N, C-alpha and C positions, 0 to 999 in steps of 0.2 A: 315294345310291348304295347298291345292294343289298350286304349283307354277304357276305363269304367266310368260311365257318365254319372257324376255325383249331383246332388242337390245341396250345395253348401249352405245356402241361406236358411235352410229349414233344420239344420242340425242343432242339437243342444250345444250351447256354448261351453267350451272347456272351463272347468272351475276346480276349486280345491276339492269339491266333492267327488271328482273323478279319480282321485288318487286311490290306489289299490287298498291302502291301509291308513287313511288319514288319522292323525293322533286324536282328534276330538271324537272319533267313533270307536276308539279302542277302550276297553275296560281294563283298568289296572288294579292290582291288589298290592298295596305297599305293605310290606311285612317287616317286623322286627322280632328277634328272639332274645331271651335271656337264658343263659345256660350255666351249668356248674363249672365250666372251664372252656378252654379254647380248642380242644380236639373233638371233632365229630365222631371219631372212632371210639374214644374212651369216655367222653362226657355226655351229659343228658340235658334236655331242654327243661327249663323251669317256668317259662312264661312265653306265651305267643300273643302278639298284638298285630292286627292287620286292619287296613282301611281300604275299602273298595271305592274307586272313583272313576268317573267317565265325563269327559267334557268339562272338567273343573268342578263337577258336582259330586258330593259324597253320597254313595248309594248304600253304604252299610259299614259296620265295624264288627270285628271279631276279637275278643279278648278273653283270655283265661290263664290262670296259674296252672302249672302242671307239676304233679308229684314226680320227681325224678327217680324215686326209689332208692335214694342214697342221701347221705348227709351233704349239705351245701357247705363248701369251704368258707371259713370266716372271711377271707379276703373278698370273696364273691358277694357275701352278705353286705360287707361294708360298701362295695361298689354299687350294688343294685338295690339294697334295702330289702331283699327277699330272704326270709329266714326259713329254717326248717318248720317252725310253728305255722308259718303262713301257708305252706304247701301241704301240711299234714292232711287236710280234708279235701285237697284238690284232686281232680281226676287224673288218672295215669295217661300216658301218651297214647295207649291203644284205644282209649275212649275218645280222645280229643282229635286225633289225626284224621279219621274219616270225615268228621264234620268240617275240619279245616280244608281238606282237599275238595269237598263239595263247594265250599265258599269260594274257592279259587278256580272252579271249573270254567274253562273257556276264556280265561283272562291272561294278561301279561303280568308276571311277578316283578316287583321292584323292591330293591333293598339297598341300603347303604353298606357297601362292602358285601356284595351279594354272595361272594364265594363262601363266606362264613355262614350266613343264614340258610342259603339253599343247600349247602353241604350238610348241615344238621338235619334239615327236613328230609333230604334223600336218605341219610343214614337211618332216620327214624322209620321211613317207609320200608327200607330193607329189613330192619329188625322185625317189623310187623308182617312181612310178607306181602306188602302192598306195592303195586307197580307205581313208579314215579310217572305222573301224567305228562311230563315233557312240556310244560308251559314255557313260552318264551320268557327270557329273563333280561331285565335292565339293571345296571348298577349305577347308582347316582354318583359314586366316586369317579367312575370312568367318564361319565357324562360331564362332570364338573371339570375334569382335567382338560377336556376338549373345549369347553365353553368359557373357561376363566383363565386369565393369566396368573402367573405366580405372584406378581405384584398385587393383584386384586385379591387373591386368595392364597396366602402363604401356606395355610393349613386347609386340608380338605376333610377334617373331622366334622362329624355331623353338627356338633355344637357351634363350630366356627361358621359353617355355611348357614345354619339357622339364624345366627346373629347377622351375617352379611345380608341375607334376604329378608330379614324382619319376620321370621316365622311366628305364627300366632301361638305355637306351643313350644316351650323350652324343653329340649331333650334332657332326660335325667336318668337314663339307664333303666327305665321301666318301659316295657315293650309297646304298649299302646301309645304312650306319650311320644316315644321316639318315632313310631310309625306316623303319627300325625305331623310331627316336625318334618319328616322325610317327604310327606305329601306336599308341603309348602315349598320345600327345596326343589322337588321334581317340577312343580308348575313354574317356578322361577327359572329353572334351567330350560324348560320348554320355550319360554319367552325369549331367552337369549339365543337359543339355537334356531328359533323360527326366523330370526333376522339373518341367519346364515343360509336360509333356504331349506332347513331341515324340517320337513312337514309330515313325514311318514315313519312308521315303525321300522321299516327296513333301513331308512337313512339313520335313525337313532342307533340301531344295532351296529351299523358300520363305524360309528364314531368311536366305539370301544376297541377297534382293531387297528393294527398298524398297516399302513399302505406305503408302497415304494414311492418316493418323491416323484420319480419320472411318470409314474402312473397317475398320481394325484394332480400333477401339473396340467395334464390334458383335460381336466374336468371342464374347462371352459368351452370345450367343443360342444357341450350340451346347452350352453347358455341361451342360444337362439331358438331352441326347440320349444314348441307349445306343450301345455299340459292337456293333450288330446290324444285320442286313439289314432294309430297309423303305422306306417312302415318307416324304418330308419336304415340308412346305408352308410357304413363306414367306408371312406375312400382313402386310398394310399397316395404317395407322392406323385404318381403319374396319373392321378385321377381315376385309377382303376378301383372297381368295387371289391372290397375285401370281405365284407360280411353284410348280410341282410337279416333283419329281424322285425318283429312286431311288438306292440305294447298298447295297453289301454291308456298309458300316460307316457308319451315319448320322452319328455324331459327327465322324468324320474328314472325311467328304465335306462336311458343312455348314461345318466350320471352314475348309476349303480356300477357300470363297467369300470369306473375309475376309483371304486372303493374297495375295501378289503373283502367284501362279499364275493368278488370275482376270483374264483380259485382255479379255473380251467387254464391249463398251461398254453394251449393253442390260442385261446382268446387273449391271454396276456401278450403273447407274441404278436398277435394282430394289432393290439393297442400300440405297440412300439412303432408300427408302421403308419398308423392312421394319422391323417392330417386334417380331415374334414368329415362332418357327419351331415348328410343330406336327409331329407324326410319328405314323406307324403302324408298329409292328414287324411284320414278316412272317416266315413260316417259311423262305422261300427266295426266290431272285431271280425266279422265275416269278410267284409271288403278288405281289411288289412291282411287276412290270411291269404286271400286269393292274389292280391297284389304281391305279397311276399313270394308266393310260388312262381308267379310270372317273372318277377325280377331275378330270382335265383336262376330260373331256366334261361333267361336272356343273358345274364352276366357271368354265370358259373363262378361265383366268388369262391376263392380257394379255402376260406375258413368256414364255409357252410358244409355240413355233412349231408343233410337231407335235401330233397327236392332239386338237386343239381341236374338230374336227368329225368324229368317227369315222364318222358315218353319211353324210357327204358323199362318196358314191361313185356310180359310174354302172353301169348294167346294160344289157344288150342283150336285148330280149324280142321274141317274135313276137306281133304284135297279134292280138286275138280278133275276127276278121271273116271274111267269106266268102273273100276273097283276102288272107291275112295278109301282112304285110311286116315287115321288121326295124326296130326303133325303139330309140333310146337314151333311157333314162329314169333319173331319180335315185332312184326308189323301186321296189323289186322288186314284182312282182305278189303279191297276197295269196292268190290262188287258184292251183291247180296249173297250171303253164304252163312252156313252155320258156324258160329264163332263163340267160343267160351273164354271168358276172361273179363278184365285183365288180372294177371297174376304178378305179384311183386317179384318173384324169382322164377327161373326156368324150372327149378326142382319142384316148386309148387304146381306148376303146369303139368309136369311129368307125372306127379302123383294123381292128378285128375285123370290123365290118360290111363294110368294103370287101374284106377277105379272103374272106368268105363269098360276096359278090356276084361275085367273080372267077370262080367255077365253078358257082354255083347261080343259075339263071335266075329268081330271085325279084324281084318288081317293086320299083322304087325310088321310084315316085311316092307322094305322101302323100294322094292323093285317096281317099276312102272309096267303094268300088265296090259296086254292087248285084249281085245274083246274075246278072243278064243285062245287063252294061254295054254301052254303044254309043258309046264315045268314039273318039278318033283316036289311033293309035299314035304314040309318040314316037321319037326317033332311036335309042334303045337297042334298040328292036325291029328296026330296020333293021340294026343291028350284031350281031344275034342274041344280045344280052345279056338279052333279056326276051321272053317268049312273047306279050306284048301282050294280057293278059286285059282290059285297059281297052277294047279294041276288039272283044271277043268272039271273038278268035282262039284263046283257051284257056279251056276250060270249068273250072268249079270243081273237078270231079273230076280233070281232068288237072293242074290247077294244084296240087292238094293234094300231089303228089309232091315239090314244092320245099321247103315247110316241113317235110315229113316227113324229108327228108335232113338238114336242120339239126337237127331234134329227135333223130334217131338219133345224130348226132355228139355233141350235148351230153349225152345220156343214156349214151353209151358203148356202144351196140349196133352202131355202125358207124363206121369212120374213113375211109369212102370219099371224103368231101369233102377230107380231108387228102391222100389219095393222088392225087386229081385235081389238087390244087394242085402237088404234087410233080411230076406228069407235065407240067404247064404250065411249071414251072421248067426241067425238062430239055429241053423243046421249044424254049424261048426260048434256052437256053444253046447247044443244038445249032445254032441258026440264027445264032449270033454276036450276038444281041441282048442283050448283057450288062447294060446299064442296066435294061432291063425285067425281065430275069431276077433281078437284085438286088432290085428292088422286090417281085416275087412271093416271093422268098426271105424277105425281112423280114416281109411280111404273113403268110406261112405260119408263121414262127417265133412271131410275136405271137399268132396264132390257137392254135397248139399250147399256148403258155403259158396263154392264157385258158381254154381247154377243160380242160386238165390241172388248173388251179387250181380251177375250178368243180367238177370231179368229185371232187377230193380233199376240198375243203371240204364238199361236199354229203354225201359218204359219212361224213365225220367228224361233222358236225352232226346227222346222222340217228340216231346212237346215243343211246339213252335215258340210259345211264350207263356211264362208263368210269373205271377206276382205273388210274393209271399211276405208275411209280416210276423215278427216275433216280439213279444214284450221286452222292453229295454231295461226293466227293473226299476224305472223311475216314473212310471205312469204313461210313458210314450211307447212308440213302436219303431223297431228297426225294420226297414223295408228293402226289398231286393226285387229286381227284374231279371229273370233268367230266360235265355233263349237257347234251345237245343243243348241244355246242360252247360251253358256258359253264362257267367255273371256279366251283365251288360249295363246295369245301373244300380245304384244303392243310395239310400238316404235315411233320414230319421225324422219322424214327426214327434215334436215335443209334446209333453203332457198338456192337455187342453186344446191341442190343435186337431182339427178334423183331418184324419189321415188320407181321405180319398182325393182331395185336390193334390196332395203330395204324390199320390200314386199316379194321377193323371200326368203330372209334370215329369215324373220319372220315366213313364212310358214314352212320352213325347221326345225326351232328350236322350233316350237310351242308345247305346252303340248298336249299329247294324250288325247282325250276325247271320251270315249266309252258311247254311249247313254244308259240310263237306261229305266225303264218302266214308264208309266204315261204320262200325257199331256205335262209336261216340262221335257224332258229326260236328259238335260245336267247340269242344275244348279237350284238354288233356284228360286222361283218366284220373289224375290226381285232383284237378279242379272240379270235375264233375262229381267225384266222390265226396269232396269237401262240401259242395253245395247240397248234395243229397242228404248227407249226414245232418246238416243244419236244418233243412226242410223237414226231416223226419223227427227232429227234436220235439218232445211233448210240449204243447203250448203254441207251436207255430201254426199260423192260419194261412190257408190258400185264399188269396183275395180275388184273383182272376186267373183263368187258364183258357187257352184256345182249344183245348181238347181234354176229355176226361183223363185223369191219371189213375190207371188201374193196373192190376196184375192178372195174369192168366188164371183160369179156374184151377188148373192143376200145377200151379207154380210151386217152386221148391220152398216157398215161405212156410208152407204147412209143416215142413220138416225141421224148422228151426229149433223146437224144443229137443228133438232127438240130437241134433248137432251140438247144442249147448251141453246136454248131459254127457255126450261122448267126449267133448273137450275137457269137461270137468273130471271125468274118469281118468283120462290120459294124464292130466296135470297132477292128479292125486297119486297116480302110479309113479310119476317121475319124482315126486317129493318124498316117496316112501323110503326110509332108510333100509339099506340092505347090509346084511352081515357078511 
């Protein structure tokens, strides 16, 4: 794999802040309910208490009694102190629930024995016809089981844990008091678990699940990995690469493979073989994605499904003969030629061919014709779909207009072919031939996508050197140097650092990229497409470029709204239930 020249000493240092979901940035709502009984199916809520916290700070509280619409059993009154008289003037659950759901919007719900409290809340939503918002849920009982030994905490009841951790509020079966006590228990558990390396929400959620011992024992394979963006490689007993992936935080991501969150059967099989995890630290996510693609293409790891054959794409070309025809090939031409693609599948390429043949009278037979052919015309000639050059009815000079129309479309000098397809679509629709019109619509949309992709990739890959920058979300810049559609250098300028000296250093240290032949001269179609998508992201800035980056005046980009509407119409049709 060719190297990507990095600027390591200017990258942001990896830190706790680079975790995908650090606990101190998560907003939690700790909730407790009092009810008329133990079954969410038959019983009702009598009180809701909740405390919203983030980073150890209380942001707000929610507390209310709720009229359950029925008598409260005496034993419940004895336990909670909530009587029928107390809830007589309280609001009903239909008035309380919307306000509570708004209070919890965008937060993680926490409860002691969460199955009970969340079960009642879900049942209340169902009765009121309200959708359950699907907040992530943590159970302090399950967390305590992982963080505390039985000798230290023989009982995991809220009162026992509150005494163990010296909670500021004593739980007494009143909702807000119990919620406040649970907040103190939660924070104490965070401190215990932090010493075990649990620093993110995902790692907390894993603690409540069972993991096979063999899987958990290999967690040490991630101990040497940094908390930084990059690429990781699982290696087998013969040092073979089993799997390649990327992450914003290498250590956290690799550790997650050995937790209960990993449910994929093939990955579990891979983990039984893995003996080592290598890594490459990257400046940012784009570099990691490109390195991943190159490593997968180089090693062909058996447990990666995608990117294993980045060059396995299809192209549509005009053959080089007296009477050219359209041909689907797996390798683009090395000489200058009209070439449409890349297509992910051969069928997609064939669909583009059929779209062109819908309005261009280019021959469809595969016989190589001499300059003065004397064959017999086929049925397509009788249908006026072909000028029958095979029978001498169309001279080479007259026939040349057909491939020229296609060449003008691909190069962006004319979109007449697309306009003709649109006219055919409107004609069929006007005649009420809607099935045929839908077929032409789908072919036109596919052709627009293919031509637009070819023009955008071609213009992008033709630039000798481009420097682009994207905000990193922390006041700094992610920087890349691209040559002929290939990533040759990447780095990051931290907040407060002048990025231009970094750009100069990146350009000076960048990998040399000599353009090859073909429509994408610098890299695979997959890599060039990845870079183009990044550069086209809103907010990305072009810092330097050796040539203007432009599109032809009659490029297919003008047809993107039509293609988007056509794809939407087709997907809506596929989703429609049929009797």
